[in-house]
N, C-alpha and C positions, 0 to 999 in steps of 0.2 A: 766262233772265230778260233782258229788254231794258231798258236805261236810256239816258237822254239828258240833255243834249247831250254831245258829246265834248269840246268846248272852249267857252269858256275855263274854267279851273279856279280856284277851287272853283265848283261848280255843283250842280244838282239831283242828278246821279248821284253826286257826292261825298257828299251828304247821305244818300242811300240806302245807299251802301257803308259809311258810318260807322254807320248804324242796324244793318246786318247784323253789323258787328264788335261793336258794343255788346251785341247779343243772342247773340253766339257762333255766328252762322249763317255757313256758307260755301257759297254757291251753287255748284252743279256747273259752271255756265257763266253768266257775266255778260258780255253783249255790249253795248257802247256804240254808239249810232247818233247821227247828226247832229241829228235833230229828232224831236219827238213824233209827228208824222204818220207818219213812217217806222216808228217803234216800234209804233204802234197798227195800222198796216197789216200788219206782220209777225204781230202777235197775232191779228188778224182772219183771217189766212190759216192759222192753226193752228200757228205756229212757236214759240210760247212765251207768256210773261206779261210784263207791264210794270207797274211801280209808278208812278203818275202823281199829280199834285196833283188835288184834288177839282174844281177849276175846269175841268180838261181833260175831264171827263165830258161837257161840253156840245159837244164836237167832233162827236159824233153819228155815229160810224162804225157800219156794220151788223155783225152777228155778234159783238158784244162784250157781255160782262156785266161790270158794275162792282160791286166789293165794297168796302165801307169797311174801313179798317184800324182795329182796335179799340184799339190802343195810343194813349193820350192824349198820350204824349210824342213820338209820331211826327208831326212837323210840319216844314214847310219855310219858312224865312224868305223874304221877298220883297225884292229889291234893285232899285235904279234906278241905271243908269250914264248919265253925260252927259259931254260934252266940257268939260274944265276951262275955267273963265272964260267959258262960253257965256252970252250975254245975250239969247238968243232969247226972244221973247214966248211961244212955245209951251211952253217949260220953266217 
C-alpha cells in the first residue's frame, strides 16, 4: 500500500494509518511517498495500491481503476496553511 505525503505531519497518510488502526488492520507493507503522482505511478506500474481522496480520481492516469470506499466514516479533512499575518490580496 502506498500513502502520501511523507511530510509534514499530520497529513493524509496519518489519516489513512489511523483508519487502519481503528479497523484493526495491519498492512503487510505501507510505503510513504512524497506525492500523489508518484504513488499513482507506482500503482499504474503494478507495484501496489493507494488510498486517495475522491478528488484525486481526476488526475487521469492510465491503467488505473478507482473503487469507492464504502465506510461512511472514512473521510479526510481539508486544511489550508498560510504565512502568519500575511495580508496578501490572494488570500
